[in-house]
C-alpha positions in Angstrom: 44.2 133.6 134.3 44.9 135.8 137.3 47.5 138.4 136.7 50.2 139.3 139.3 50.0 142.6 141.0 52.5 145.0 139.3 52.6 148.5 138.0 54.4 147.4 134.8 52.9 146.0 131.7 53.2 142.2 131.2 54.3 140.4 128.1 53.2 136.9 127.2 55.9 135.0 125.1 54.6 132.1 123.0 57.6 130.3 121.6 55.9 127.6 119.4 52.6 125.9 119.0 52.0 122.9 116.7 51.0 123.6 114.0 48.7 126.6 113.6 46.8 128.7 116.2 44.9 131.9 117.0 45.1 133.6 120.4 42.2 135.6 121.8 42.7 137.9 124.8 39.4 138.8 126.5 37.6 137.9 123.3 39.9 139.9 121.0 42.4 138.4 118.5 45.8 139.1 119.8 48.2 136.8 117.9 48.1 134.3 115.1 50.5 131.7 113.5 49.2 130.0 110.3 45.5 129.5 109.8 43.8 126.9 112.0 40.9 125.0 110.6 38.5 122.2 111.2 40.0 120.1 108.4 43.4 119.4 106.9 42.5 121.3 103.7 41.3 124.3 105.7 44.4 124.5 107.8 47.6 126.4 106.8 50.4 125.4 109.1 53.3 127.7 110.1 55.8 128.3 112.9 57.2 131.2 114.8 57.3 133.0 118.1 54.8 135.7 119.1 54.8 138.2 122.0 51.5 139.7 123.4 51.3 142.7 125.7 48.7 142.2 128.4 46.7 145.0 130.1 47.3 144.9 133.8 44.4 147.1 134.7 42.3 144.0 135.2 43.1 141.4 137.8 42.1 138.5 135.5 42.5 138.0 131.8 40.9 135.4 129.5 43.2 133.6 127.1 41.7 131.4 124.4 43.8 129.4 121.9 42.3 127.9 118.7 44.8 125.2 117.7 44.8 122.8 114.8 47.4 120.1 113.9 47.2 117.6 111.1 50.9 117.1 110.2 52.9 116.5 113.4 52.7 113.7 115.9 53.3 116.3 118.6 50.4 118.7 119.2 49.8 121.7 121.4 52.5 123.6 123.4 56.0 122.1 123.3 57.0 124.6 125.8 54.9 126.5 128.3 54.4 130.2 127.4 56.3 132.6 129.5 54.7 135.6 131.3 56.8 138.4 132.6 58.0 142.0 132.5 59.3 143.3 129.1 62.9 143.3 130.4 62.6 139.7 131.6 61.2 138.5 128.3 63.9 140.4 126.4 66.7 138.9 128.5 65.3 135.4 128.1 65.1 135.8 124.4 68.6 137.2 124.1 70.0 134.3 126.3 68.4 131.7 124.0 69.6 133.4 120.9 73.2 133.6 122.1 73.2 130.0 123.4 71.9 128.6 120.1 74.3 130.8 118.1 77.3 129.6 120.2 76.2 126.0 119.8 75.8 126.4 116.1 79.0 128.3 115.6 81.0 125.8 117.8 79.6 122.8 115.8 80.4 124.4 112.5 84.0 125.3 113.5 84.6 121.7 114.7 83.1 120.4 111.5 85.2 122.6 109.3 88.4 121.7 111.2 87.7 118.0 110.8 87.0 118.5 107.1 90.4 120.3 106.7 92.1 117.3 108.4 90.3 115.0 105.9 91.7 116.9 102.9 95.1 116.7 104.5 95.0 113.1 105.6 92.4 111.7 103.2 91.1 109.5 106.0 87.4 108.9 106.0 87.2 109.0 109.8 87.6 112.8 109.8 85.1 113.2 106.9 82.4 111.2 108.7 82.9 113.0 111.9 82.8 116.3 110.1 79.5 115.4 108.4 78.0 114.3 111.7 78.9 117.5 113.5 77.9 119.6 110.5 74.5 117.9 110.3 73.9 118.5 114.0 74.9 122.2 113.6 72.3 122.5 110.9 69.7 120.8 113.1 70.5 123.2 115.9 70.1 126.1 113.5 66.6 124.9 112.4 65.2 123.7 115.7 66.4 126.8 117.5 64.6 129.0 115.0 67.7 131.2 114.6 67.0 131.9 111.0 63.5 133.2 111.8 65.0 135.5 114.5 67.4 136.9 112.0 64.7 137.5 109.4 65.0 134.4 107.2 61.8 132.4 107.5 62.2 129.0 105.9 58.9 127.6 104.7 57.5 124.9 107.0 57.3 122.4 104.1 61.1 122.6 103.9 62.1 123.3 107.5 60.2 120.2 109.0 61.6 117.6 106.7 65.1 119.1 106.8 65.0 119.2 110.6 64.3 115.5 110.8 66.8 114.6 108.1 69.7 116.5 109.8 69.0 114.8 113.1 68.9 111.4 111.4 72.0 112.1 109.3 74.0 113.1 112.3 73.3 109.9 114.1 73.9 107.7 111.0 77.2 109.4 110.1 78.4 109.2 113.7 77.7 105.5 113.7 79.8 105.1 110.6 82.5 107.3 112.2 82.7 104.8 115.1 83.0 102.0 112.6 86.0 103.6 110.9 87.6 104.5 114.2 87.1 101.0 115.7 86.8 98.7 112.7 87.8 95.6 114.7 85.1 96.1 117.3 82.3 97.8 115.2 82.7 96.3 111.8 81.5 98.4 108.9 79.6 95.4 107.4 77.2 95.7 110.3 76.7 99.5 110.4 76.6 100.4 106.8 73.0 99.2 106.5 71.9 102.1 108.8 72.3 104.3 105.8 69.1 102.8 104.5 67.2 104.9 107.2 68.2 108.0 105.3 66.8 106.5 102.1 63.6 105.5 103.7 63.1 108.9 105.3 63.8 110.7 102.1 61.2 108.6 100.2 58.6 109.1 102.9 59.3 112.8 103.2 58.8 113.3 99.4 55.7 111.2 98.8 54.1 111.4 102.3 55.0 114.8 103.7 52.3 115.0 106.4 51.7 112.9 109.4 53.4 109.7 107.9 56.7 111.7 107.7 56.4 112.8 111.3 55.7 109.2 112.5 58.5 107.8 110.4 61.2 110.1 111.6 60.3 109.2 115.2 60.7 105.5 114.7 63.8 105.8 112.6 65.5 107.9 115.3 64.6 105.3 117.9 66.2 102.7 115.7 69.4 104.8 115.2 69.7 105.5 118.9 69.3 101.8 119.7 72.1 101.0 117.2 74.3 103.6 118.8 73.8 102.0 122.1 74.9 98.7 120.6 77.9 100.5 119.1 78.9 101.8 122.5 79.3 98.1 123.5 82.0 97.9 120.8 83.7 101.0 122.2 83.7 99.4 125.7 85.4 96.3 124.2 88.0 98.6 122.6 88.5 100.3 125.9 89.0 97.0 127.7 91.6 96.1 125.1 93.3 99.4 125.7 92.7 101.0 122.4 94.4 104.4 122.4 91.3 106.4 121.2 88.7 104.5 123.3 88.8 106.4 126.6 87.7 109.8 125.5 85.5 108.4 122.8 83.7 106.2 125.4 83.1 109.2 127.6 82.0 111.4 124.8 79.8 108.7 123.2 78.1 108.1 126.5 77.3 111.8 126.7 76.1 111.9 123.1 73.9 108.8 123.6 72.3 110.3 126.7 71.9 113.7 124.9 70.4 112.1 121.9 68.0 110.1 124.0 66.9 113.2 125.9 66.7 115.2 122.6 64.6 112.6 120.9 62.4 112.2 123.9 61.9 115.9 124.1 61.3 116.1 120.4 58.7 113.5 120.4 57.1 114.8 123.6 57.9 118.4 123.5 59.6 119.1 120.2 62.3 121.5 121.6 66.0 121.3 122.6 67.0 122.2 126.1 70.1 124.4 126.5 71.8 122.0 128.9 71.4 119.2 126.3 73.1 121.4 123.6 76.1 122.3 125.7 76.5 118.7 126.8 76.6 117.7 123.2 79.1 120.5 122.4 81.4 119.2 125.2 81.1 115.7 124.0 81.9 116.7 120.4 84.9 118.7 121.8 86.1 115.5 123.4 85.9 113.8 120.0 87.8 116.6 118.4 90.6 116.3 121.0 90.7 112.5 120.4 91.0 113.0 116.6 93.6 115.7 117.1 95.7 113.3 119.2 95.1 110.7 116.5 96.4 113.1 113.9 99.4 113.9 116.0 100.3 110.2 116.3 99.8 109.8 112.6 102.1 112.7 111.9 104.7 111.2 114.2 104.4 107.9 112.4 104.7 109.7 109.1 107.9 111.3 110.2 109.2 108.0 111.4 108.3 106.3 108.1 109.9 109.2 106.2 113.1 108.7 108.1 112.9 105.0 107.5 112.3 105.6 103.8 115.2 107.9 103.6 117.4 105.3 105.3 116.0 102.6 103.0 116.7 104.8 100.0 120.3 105.4 101.2 120.7 101.7 101.8 119.3 101.0 98.3 121.8 103.3 96.7 124.6 101.7 98.7 123.3 98.3 97.7 123.2 99.3 94.0 126.7 100.7 94.2 128.1 97.6 96.0 126.2 95.2 93.7 127.6 97.1 90.7 131.0 96.6 92.1 130.5 92.9 92.9 129.1 92.3 89.4 131.7 94.3 87.5 134.7 92.9 89.3 134.2 89.3 87.9 133.1 90.7 84.6 136.3 92.7 84.5 138.2 89.5 85.1 136.4 87.6 82.4 136.8 90.3 79.8 140.4 91.0 80.8 141.5 87.4 80.8 139.9 86.9 77.4 141.6 90.0 76.1 145.0 88.6 77.0 144.5 85.3 75.2 146.3 84.9 71.8 144.2 85.4 68.7 146.4 83.7 66.1 143.7 81.1 65.3 140.6 82.7 63.6 138.2 80.3 65.3 139.8 81.0 68.7 139.7 84.7 68.0 135.9 84.5 67.2 135.3 82.7 70.5 137.4 85.2 72.5 135.4 88.1 70.9 132.2 86.3 71.8 133.3 86.0 75.4 134.3 89.7 75.5 131.0 90.7 73.9 128.9 88.8 76.4 130.8 90.2 79.3 130.4 93.8 78.1 126.8 93.2 77.3 126.2 92.1 80.9 128.0 95.2 82.1 125.7 97.2 79.9 122.6 95.8 81.7 124.1 96.7 85.1 124.7 100.2 83.8 121.1 100.4 82.5 119.7 99.7 85.9 122.0 102.2 87.6 121.3 104.9 85.1 117.5 104.5 85.4 117.8 104.5 89.2 119.6 107.9 88.9 116.8 109.2 86.6 114.1 108.0 88.9 115.7 109.7 91.9 116.2 113.0 89.9 120.0 112.5 90.2 120.7 112.8 86.5 123.5 115.3 85.8 122.6 117.6 82.9 125.0 120.4 81.9 123.7 122.2 78.8 126.3 124.0 76.7 126.6 124.9 73.0 127.3 121.6 71.2 128.3 121.2 67.5 126.1 118.5 66.0 128.4 117.2 63.3 131.2 115.8 65.6 128.6 114.1 67.8 126.8 112.5 64.9 130.1 111.4 63.4 131.2 109.6 66.6 127.9 108.0 67.1 127.8 106.6 63.6 131.4 105.4 63.9 130.6 103.6 67.2 127.4 102.1 65.9 128.5 101.0 62.5 130.2 97.8 63.6 127.0 96.8 65.4 125.5 96.0 62.0 127.9 93.1 61.4 127.3 91.2 58.2 123.7 92.2 57.8 122.6 94.0 54.6 121.9 97.3 56.5 123.0 100.7 55.5 123.5 103.5 58.0 122.9 106.9 56.3 123.3 110.4 57.7 121.6 113.5 56.4 123.3 116.6 57.8 122.9 119.9 56.0 125.8 122.3 55.9 125.9 125.4 58.2 123.8 124.0 61.0 124.1 126.1 64.2 125.0 124.4 67.5 122.4 123.2 69.9 122.1 123.9 73.6 122.5 120.4 75.2 124.6 118.2 77.3 127.0 116.6 74.8 127.4 113.4 76.7 123.6 112.9 77.0 123.0 113.9 73.4 125.5 111.2 72.4 123.7 108.8 74.7 120.3 109.5 73.3 121.5 109.1 69.6 123.4 106.0 70.5 120.3 104.4 72.1 118.0 105.3 69.2 120.4 104.1 66.5 121.4 100.9 68.3 117.7 100.2 68.9 117.1 100.6 65.2 120.0 98.3 64.3 118.8 95.7 66.7 115.4 95.5 65.0 116.5 95.9 61.4 117.6 92.8 59.6 117.9 94.5 56.2 117.3 97.9 54.7 118.3 101.5 55.7 118.7 103.4 58.9 118.6 107.1 58.5 119.9 109.7 61.0 118.8 113.1 59.8 119.0 116.6 61.3 117.1 119.7 60.1 116.5 123.2 61.4 113.0 124.2 62.1 112.9 127.8 63.4 114.9 128.1 66.6 115.3 124.4 67.1 117.1 121.4 65.4 115.0 118.3 64.8 116.8 115.0 65.1 115.2 112.0 63.3 116.1 108.3 63.4 114.2 106.2 60.9 114.6 102.5 60.1 113.2 99.8 57.8 112.9 97.3 60.6 110.0 95.3 62.0 108.4 98.4 63.5 106.1 98.7 66.5 102.3 98.7 66.4 100.6 102.0 67.0 98.9 100.8 70.1 102.2 99.8 71.7 104.2 103.0 71.1 103.3 104.7 74.4 104.1 101.5 76.3 107.6 101.3 74.7 108.7 104.4 76.4 108.0 103.0 79.9 110.9 101.3 81.8 111.4 97.5 81.3 109.0 97.4 78.4 109.9 95.6 75.1 108.3 95.0 71.8 106.0 92.1 71.3 107.9 88.8 71.6 111.2 90.6 71.7 112.5 88.3 74.4 111.7 85.3 72.2 113.0 86.5 68.8 116.6 87.0 69.8 116.7 90.8 70.2 116.9 90.6 74.0 117.5 93.7 76.2 115.8 94.8 79.4 113.7 97.6 77.9 115.4 100.7 79.3 117.0 102.4 76.3 113.9 104.3 75.1 112.8 105.1 78.7 116.2 106.6 79.6 116.4 108.5 76.4 113.0 110.1 77.0 113.9 111.1 80.6 117.1 112.7 79.3 115.2 114.7 76.7 112.6 115.7 79.3 115.4 117.0 81.5 116.4 119.1 78.4 112.9 120.5 78.1 112.1 118.3 75.1 110.4 114.9 74.5 110.8 111.8 72.5 108.2 111.1 69.8 107.7 107.6 68.3 105.5 106.8 65.3 105.4 104.2 62.5 107.6 105.0 59.6 106.3 105.0 56.0 108.6 102.1 55.2 107.0 100.0 58.0 109.7 100.5 60.5 109.9 103.1 63.4 110.5 106.8 63.3 111.9 108.4 66.5 112.3 112.2 66.7 113.1 115.0 69.1 114.0 118.6 69.0 116.6 120.7 70.9 116.9 124.5 71.0 119.4 126.3 68.8 122.3 128.0 70.7 123.5 131.4 69.5 126.7 131.2 71.5 129.9 129.8 69.9 131.1 126.3 70.7 134.1 127.1 73.0 136.6 124.3 73.2 134.1 121.6 73.1 135.2 118.4 74.7 132.6 116.1 73.3 132.9 113.5 76.0 133.7 114.1 79.6 134.6 110.4 80.0 136.5 108.5 77.4 135.4 105.2 78.7 132.5 104.0 76.5 131.1 101.9 79.2 130.4 105.0 81.3 129.3 107.2 78.4 126.8 104.9 76.8 124.7 104.2 79.9 121.2 102.9 79.1 121.9 101.3 75.8 120.5 98.0 74.9 123.7 97.0 73.0 126.9 98.8 73.6 130.3 99.4 72.1 131.3 96.1 73.5 130.1 94.6 70.3 133.1 96.0 68.5 135.5 93.3 67.6 139.2 94.0 68.0 141.4 93.3 65.1 144.2 90.8 65.5 146.8 93.5 65.4 145.2 95.3 68.4 146.0 92.4 70.7 149.7 92.5 70.2 151.8 93.9 73.1 152.8 97.4 72.6 156.3 98.1 74.0 157.2 101.7 74.3 160.0 103.7 75.8 158.4 103.5 79.2 158.1 99.7 79.1 160.9 99.3 81.7 158.7 101.1 84.3 157.6 99.2 87.4 153.9 99.3 88.3 152.4 98.2 91.6 148.9 96.6 91.3 146.9 96.7 94.6 143.7 94.7 94.6 142.3 92.2 97.1 140.6 90.2 94.3 143.3 87.8 93.1 141.6 87.4 89.7 141.4 91.1 89.0 145.0 91.6 90.0 146.1 88.7 87.8 144.3 90.3 84.8 146.1 93.6 85.3 149.4 91.8 85.8 149.0 89.9 82.6 147.9 92.9 80.5 150.8 95.0 81.9 153.3 92.3 81.5 152.3 91.7 77.9 152.9 95.4 77.3 156.4 95.1 78.7 156.0 96.5 82.2 157.5 95.1 85.4 154.6 94.4 87.8 154.5 94.0 91.6 151.3 93.0 93.4 149.9 93.8 96.8 146.7 92.2 98.2 145.7 95.0 100.7 146.5 98.5 101.9 149.3 97.7 104.5 151.1 95.5 101.9 150.9 98.3 99.4 152.3 100.9 101.8 155.1 98.6 102.8 156.0 97.9 99.2 156.1 101.6 98.3 158.2 102.3 101.4 160.6 99.6 100.4 160.9 100.4 96.7 158.7 103.2 95.3 157.3 102.2 91.9 156.7 104.5 89.0 152.9 104.0 89.1 150.3 102.5 91.3 147.0 100.9 90.1 144.9 100.9 93.2 141.5 99.2 93.8 139.1 101.3 95.9 137.0 98.7 97.7 139.3 96.6 99.8 138.8 95.1 103.3 140.4 96.8 106.3 142.1 99.8 104.6 140.2 101.1 101.6 142.0 102.3 98.4 141.0 105.9 99.4 142.9 105.6 102.7 145.9 104.0 101.0 146.0 106.9 98.6 145.8 109.4 101.4 148.7 107.7 103.2 150.8 107.7 100.0 150.2 111.4 99.5 151.8 112.1 102.9 155.2 111.1 101.4 154.7 111.3 97.7 153.4 114.0 95.5 151.0 113.2 92.6 153.8 114.2 90.2 156.3 111.8 91.7 154.1 108.8 92.3 151.0 108.7 90.0 148.0 106.7 91.3 145.2 105.4 89.1 142.1 104.3 90.9 140.6 101.1 89.4 137.1 100.3 90.6 133.5 99.5 89.5 132.1 102.4 91.5 131.6 105.1 88.9 129.1 107.5 90.5 130.2 111.2 90.3 130.5 111.4 94.1 132.8 108.3 94.0 135.0 109.8 91.3 135.2 113.1 93.2 136.1 111.3 96.4 138.9 109.5 94.7 140.4 112.7 93.3 140.1 114.4 96.7 142.1 111.5 98.2 144.9 112.3 95.8 144.3 110.1 92.8 145.7 111.1 89.4 143.2 109.3 87.3 140.1 107.1 87.5 139.5 103.8 85.6 136.2 102.1 85.7 135.7 98.3 85.5 135.3 96.6 83.2 137.6 98.5 80.9 139.3 98.0 77.5 142.9 96.9 77.7 143.9 99.6 75.2 142.3 102.3 77.3 144.1 101.1 80.5 147.4 100.9 78.8 146.9 104.4 77.3 146.2 105.8 80.7 149.2 104.1 82.2 151.4 105.4 79.5 150.0 109.0 79.9 150.7 109.0 83.6 154.2 107.5 83.2 155.0 110.1 80.5 154.0 112.9 82.9 156.1 111.3 85.6 159.1 111.0 83.3 158.8 114.6 82.1 158.7 115.7 85.8 161.8 113.7 86.6 163.7 115.2 83.7 162.6 118.7 84.7 163.7 118.1 88.2 167.1 116.7 87.3 167.7 119.6 84.9 166.8 122.1 87.6 169.1 120.3 90.1 171.9 120.3 87.6 171.6 124.0 86.9 171.3 124.8 90.7 174.6 123.0 91.4 176.4 124.5 88.4 175.4 128.1 89.1 175.6 128.1 92.9 177.3 131.3 94.0 180.2 131.3 96.5 178.3 133.6 98.8 175.6 131.0 99.1 177.8 128.1 99.6 177.0 127.8 103.2 173.2 128.1 102.7 171.4 125.5 100.6 167.9 126.0 99.3 166.7 123.0 101.4 167.9 124.5 104.7 166.4 127.9 103.7 163.1 126.1 102.9 163.1 124.6 106.3 163.8 127.9 108.0 161.0 129.6 106.0 158.4 127.0 107.1 159.7 127.1 110.7 159.2 130.9 110.7 155.7 130.5 109.2 154.7 128.1 112.0 156.3 130.3 114.6 154.5 133.4 113.4 151.2 131.6 113.3 151.6 130.3 116.9 152.7 133.7 118.2 149.9 135.6 116.5 147.0 133.3 117.0 148.0 131.1 120.0 146.8 128.1 117.9 148.8 125.0 117.0 150.2 124.3 113.6 147.4 121.9 112.9 145.1 124.9 112.6 147.5 126.5 110.2 147.4 123.3 108.0 143.6 123.2 108.1 142.9 126.8 107.5 145.4 127.2 104.7 144.2 124.0 103.0 147.8 123.3 101.9 148.7 120.5 104.3 147.1 117.2 105.2 145.7 116.8 108.7 145.0 113.3 110.0 143.4 112.1 113.3 145.3 109.8 115.6 142.6 108.9 118.0 141.4 112.3 119.1 144.7 114.1 118.3 145.3 116.0 115.1 148.5 115.1 113.3 150.4 117.0 110.6 152.9 114.4 109.5 153.7 115.9 106.1 154.2 119.4 107.5 156.3 118.1 110.3 158.7 116.4 107.9 159.4 119.8 106.3 160.5 121.2 109.7 163.7 119.3 109.7 166.3 119.1 106.9 167.0 115.4 107.8 163.3 114.4 107.2 162.7 116.8 104.3 161.7 114.8 101.2 164.2 114.4 98.5 162.0 116.4 96.2 160.2 118.8 98.4 157.1 120.8 97.3 158.6 124.3 97.1 155.4 125.8 95.9 153.4 124.6 98.8 155.8 126.1 101.3 155.8 129.4 99.3 152.0 129.4 99.4 152.1 128.8 103.1 154.3 131.9 103.5 151.8 133.9 101.4 148.9 132.7 103.6 150.7 133.8 106.8 151.6 137.2 105.4 148.0 137.8 104.3 146.7 136.9 107.7 149.1 139.2 109.6 150.2 142.0 107.2 151.4 144.3 110.0 153.3 141.8 112.0 157.1 142.1 112.4 157.3 138.3 112.2 155.4 138.3 108.9 158.0 140.7 107.5 160.7 138.2 108.5 158.7 135.6 106.6 158.7 137.8 103.6 162.4 138.4 103.8 163.1 134.6 104.0 160.7 134.0 101.1 162.5 136.5 98.9 165.9 135.0 99.8 164.6 131.6 98.9 163.1 132.8 95.6 166.4 134.6 94.7 168.4 131.5 95.6 166.2 129.3 93.4 166.3 131.7 90.5 170.1 131.8 90.7 170.2 128.0 90.6 
């Protein structure tokens, strides 16, 4: 070979020669890779780049290569050796290293990002694309000899099979990726068989590592590329059908197919990757990554939309349950109420009436079971731990459950040691759990003993309910604490129920940090136990039940207190001193209104009825009653709106309002009290409870009337001559007028803002205009109520004085307020 004329030394760069060689320069050994030989056994193959410095003193130089190849279908020089100055060779090598490093790093970053998306989305499209790009990154690392340049020389027996496997795996996983991305156009049932190429190559590489492996990988790669070309036809079909991911994928797939074809051709013919092919592949993979990112963004948007839909569906479900509860409880209330008003003189008739009432309350229990479990499932169960004395709770549970035994030979025994400390629990929920467990034991015990025992173990109290009933097999115990699960054949043996009692009890205990344990008892029945922590705080004014209505307290029971049979004497009308009071019943359901009318009439009350809100307001305006029983859910104007209108003219002390409804959620009760209700009665209720609440409200009203009359009498008798020309009512009007005037002068805001910010007066909307009807009535002595709210006006004066302590107008407010207080004290 003739050397170019130059004063610099020349360097000959030999990138790769298959598969072993020696280089002689002018007859002397200059470089060697492996050990070439005349036979396969005499040859030791290897790979690697070599650089030889040539002496430029001679015009010609003789280069002799001794090459042997027994393991690769490609022989000789895959790339022509490069001759140049040292700086040129060094720059060429650096460019190649940087290019291959960038390609490998870019592929790995894309692969890792897609793998992260797979762990987020759990969608195999991202995983397959990540594997495809990762395999190609490893193939680039091996074929570019980066590891050798950085000093890590992988043995040829490992590098050659791994190089072929990564190229084949990249193609196979990419084909599967297309199938998951376009399942309609490239079905997985057609492409999954391509995975067999990896199996075939692995077997050949292990058992035939020489020339057979090299030939096999070539033909397998041709097959995979042909399959990819067919898959591109499916991508074209997707594009023609306007698939959202098809445009960029089609472009990128075309680039990949062309790159793979060129790569395989060069591998089979030359065995080396060209830089342009690598960057083209990187650009194509980038297009794929952009497509998948857009796919993820669309999926995220769909997820947000579905989440919003689920929230809306959950809200509609809650509303449906509440409305369904109301619609079911209203006729149940009518059934139970009408049955409770029937005479019980005949024993047979009394038994039939009790059966009707029992069936109605039992159906109400099932409705409450479902609603209670829905609350638990939505984590809406209200738990308020406090120190609870155990003995009163157990006594009330036993008293309530004892009538459930009926005429059966069953004894209900309690074991309660003296001196037990209180437990930290929600008293209502503890009562509910014990009631569920004991009523469940009564239901499945035909004869024998049911024991409720409590004992202290360290810093906890262990509650135990044991029965001699039919028991539950060991393999069914865990199933029994799941919702809607019942014992074997329980629906056929007359025990009934819906299978929620134990499930609800367990969820309540879990909310307390405890758990319910079930195991067979020694007597053959069932032993249920749980523990609650001991409280070292005293029981302060414990009100054992927040709600006196059993149908609200005993949620989730399979049999409720409705099984209690009223005695004949309990059905007789109870006429008291308030029996002459007039009660207004407001209910759009004629049957429910008739039930209340009959029950109140039997108790000696005068009853008026109104079928809707406007009728009720008109009746009150014409002749105010002593009490209003108001249904919440009515068409047109709801009971809450009616109550708000009533409160504009009547204080809670002058006109008590009891809300009567089937909606018993805490937010419903709170909404009723905020509207101005005095009490809340849930359907279906016990007649005795309703009458007790009515009597309580009428007694409060009567006491208030007596107090007012006494105060008025004293005021008239002790009125001083100096104050003869100034009555408390006129001074009250002047005080409120001065408060409003001070507010408007100091703030420049209307009196509606004073009403809102003080929180003492009702503000209503008339279209878009705020109205203060109640406050306006206090600004004129002619429209001032007969019994004005002196305290509210005084608090309004306090509010104005606190807002403007240095104002001269506020001092006038203070003077008027003191005059009014002195006048009232004198009266």
